[in-house]
Structures are given as C-alpha cells and as structure tokens.
N, C-alpha and C positions, 0 to 999 in steps of 0.2 A: 747541067750535064755532070754525071758522076764519073770519077776516075778510079782506076784499079791501082793496086800496089805497084804493078809494073809501070803504069803510066806515070805515077808520082816519082818513082825511082828514076825514070828517064828524065823527068822534068827537073829534078834536083841534081841529076848526074851523080847518084849514089847507088849502092847495091840495094836489092830488095831486102836483104838481111838488115841493112841499116834502117829501112822504113819500118820493118817489123819491130826493131828495137825502139824506135821512136814511138810507135803505137803503144808498146808495153810501158814506156816511161811517161805516157800521156803528154807528149810534147808536139803532137801534130793532130789537128782536128780530123776525126774519122768516125765511121759508124759501120754497122754490120747489115748486110743484105743477104739473106739465105745462108748465113754462116761465113760470108766472105767480107773482107774489109773493103770499104768504099770511101771515097773522098769527094766532097762537094767542090766543084771547080771554083765557085765564088769564094768559098771559105779559104781554099788553098791560095787563091790570089791575094786575099787580105793577109793571110798568115805569112806569106812570102815577104810582104812589105814589112811586117813586124820583125820577121827573122833577119832581114837585112840590117835593121836598126839594132836589134838586141844582140846578135851573134858576135859583134865586135867585143862585147864585154863578157858574155857567158857562152859556154858550150852547151847548147840546148839538147844535144844528143846524149849527154851523160848526166846522171843524177849527182847530187852533192849532199853533204851532211845537212845543209840548211833545208833540204827537202823533207825532213822528218815531220814537218807539220802536216797533219792529215788534211787531205782535200775533201771537204764536204760542202757542196754548193748550198745545201739547205742551211747548214750552220753559218756559213759566211753571210747568207741573206738575213738570217736572224740578227747578226751583228750589224749589218749595214742598213737594214730596214727596207720596207716597201712603201712606195709613195704613189698617191692617186691624183687624178684630175690635174695633171701638169698642163698649164696653158700652152698652146702651140703658137708658132710664129716663124721666124727664121730659124735655121738649124742652130745657129749660135745662141739665139735667145732661148730656145728650148733647152739646150744643154746647160746654160747658165741657170735657168729656172730649176732644173733638176739638182744641180750642185748646191744651190742655195737651200734646198730642202735637206739635202744629204749632210751638209757640213756639221750639223748638230750631233751627228753620230760618228764622224770621222775625226779623230784628234789631229789638230794642226793643219787641216785642209785649207789651203789658200785657193779660193774658188777662181779668182781672176787668173792666177798663174796656171792653174790646172786647165782652165778653159782655153787659154792660149796654146798650151801644149796639145790639147785634144784637137783644136781647130787646125793646127799644123798637120796633124795626121789626117784629118778629114779632107784637107785640101789635096792630099796625095792620092787618097783612095777612100771611098766611103766605108765606114765600119758597119753598115747594114749587112746582115748575114742571111737575109731572106725570111719569108713567112711573117713579115711585119716586125722583125726584131733587129735591133742594132746594139753593138757593144762599143760605145765611144771610149777611146783611150788614147794616150799620147804615143808618139813614135818611141820615145824612151821616157822613163820616169826620172824626175829630179829628186824625189823624196819617197820614202816608203813608210808603211805603218808597222807597228810592233806585231800586230796580228793581221791576217788578211780579212778583207771585207768585200761583200758584193751588195750593191744597192739596186733594187728593181723599181723602175719608174713606169707608171702607166700614164699615157697622154690622154687629154680630153677627147681627142679624135685623131685618126691617122693623118700623117703629113708626109710630103715628099722628103726623101733623105738621100737622094742621089744613089739609090741602091742599084747594084748591078742587075738585079732581076726586075728593075723598074717599079717594084711595088712600094706602096706607102708603108710607113713605120708607125706603130703605136705603142711599142714596148721597148724600153731601153734598160740594158744592164751596164752598171759601172763597176769595174773591178779595182780595188785598192789593195795591192799586194805588199808582202813584206820584202820582196826582191823582184828584179826583172825576170829571173828564172821562174819564180813562182807565178808571175803573171801569165807566161806562156803555158804553163801546166794547168793553171786554173781555167784559162780561156779554152784550152783543148777539152778538158773535162766538161765544161759548161756546154760547149757546142755539141759534144757527143750526147750529152743528156737531152739536149733540145731536139735531137733526131727522133726521140720517142714521141709519138702522137699524143699520148696522154699528158706528158710533161708539157709539150707545146701548148696544148689546150688549157692546162691549169694556169700556167704563168701569164697567159694572155687574158684570162678572166679576172674581173674585179671581185676577188674573193677576200675573205678575212685573212689577215697575215698568218694566223696560227694554222688555218686550213691549208694554205699554200705550202708552208714549211713542213707540215706533217706529211703531206702527200709527197713532197720532194724527198724527204728522208726515206720514205717507203720505196719510192722509185729508184733511188740511188742503190739501195740494198738489192733490189731486183735486177737492175741493169749491170751493176759492177760486182755483185756478190758480196762486196764489202766496200767501205769507203776507200778511195784511192790514196796510196802513199806517194 
C-alpha cells in the first residue's frame, strides 16, 4: 500500500512542509506517481526503525557539511563491486557469504562484527524492501569508510527473507557509508532509484558489471536530472 505526503506527515507527527524538505534532502524513501510523491508502507516501516536508532546521533532532517560527497549509486557500486552466485542457506549464512566476498573491496571490514550488527537489525525487522530485494544493514554503525561503497550481491536462487510482502529475495545491496547520516541519504536515493522498472530489471539480471553500472549512471541522470548532493 502506498502512502501520501499527508499520510506520512500524520504518521511522523510533523508538518507536510517537513516531509517535503525531507524529500528534497533525500532523507526519506519515496517515489513519484503521476507527478505526486508517494511512499511505500513497507519501506517507511523499515525506515522508521532505522530512524529510531540513528536520530539520537544525527538530525536527519537537516543537511550538514559532510554531505558534500556526491551520491551516485552507480559510482558507489563500482567501488563496492557486484558479486554473483552467492550460495543460499539460512539468512545469517547468506549474509556472511556475501560479506566474505565483499571484504576484499572494503578497507578494514570486520565481517563477523558487521554480521552480528546486521543480524541485530534483522531480528527487529526484515530489511527486505519488496520485489525480491533486501538492503541488510546494522541498526547503527560502529565504524565507517573513508568513501561510501555499495555492494550488489546476486544469490544462486531466491530464498525466504522474512519480507513484509512475503516474497523471496535474490538480490542484496550492502551499503558502507562514511557516516550514519550518509547511510540514510544513500538508502533513500537507492530505494527511489529502485522504483524505476528498468532499474529494477537491470539490477536483478545477471549482467556484466560494466553494463549494470553504465545503465545505472544513465538512469540516475534521467531520474534525478543530476546526481544527488
């Protein structure tokens, strides 16, 4: 079920003006339908859980100087890599398999510690966002990277992920941000990008890495007009 700006404002107990400012700052997951902003209820449920954890340390409604890093999902995926044929099993085993592949690209990644933090978040609320996609992440981060990264992992076949829409998952995105604020902004831009049918189709296909990132760069330009600040 999709929500309107008015619905989300009532849910968060803030003004509609505040919601529009959050949309402008890329701090809340949203998408357009016939020129109107809409919000996926499942994504907002997950976003609220993250917000409760992060908002104690950062004001997600206001940008800061550290936000000068340009948000480009395609560029972050180039840094973090794309990984194929990840064996399935339990949710924890699959996430660990992904992290073991990713760690060669992420400086200083402690896979066991990061896994424990992710599973703490998964036990509260699944990070599956629908359409066979999940974005596993911690409730809060204990360390950050100098630059932001995204890793895209394709599983050998779909598997249950406790998704709110009851669908199986076969595509996982892992975000490694330079700050907690950056995580929320990157997550919001990624989810908005995944509302595009062509983007959704491309990231779920087992294509060559250069083809995926080339198309993502093109779609970011089309959807946002320019990369997001």
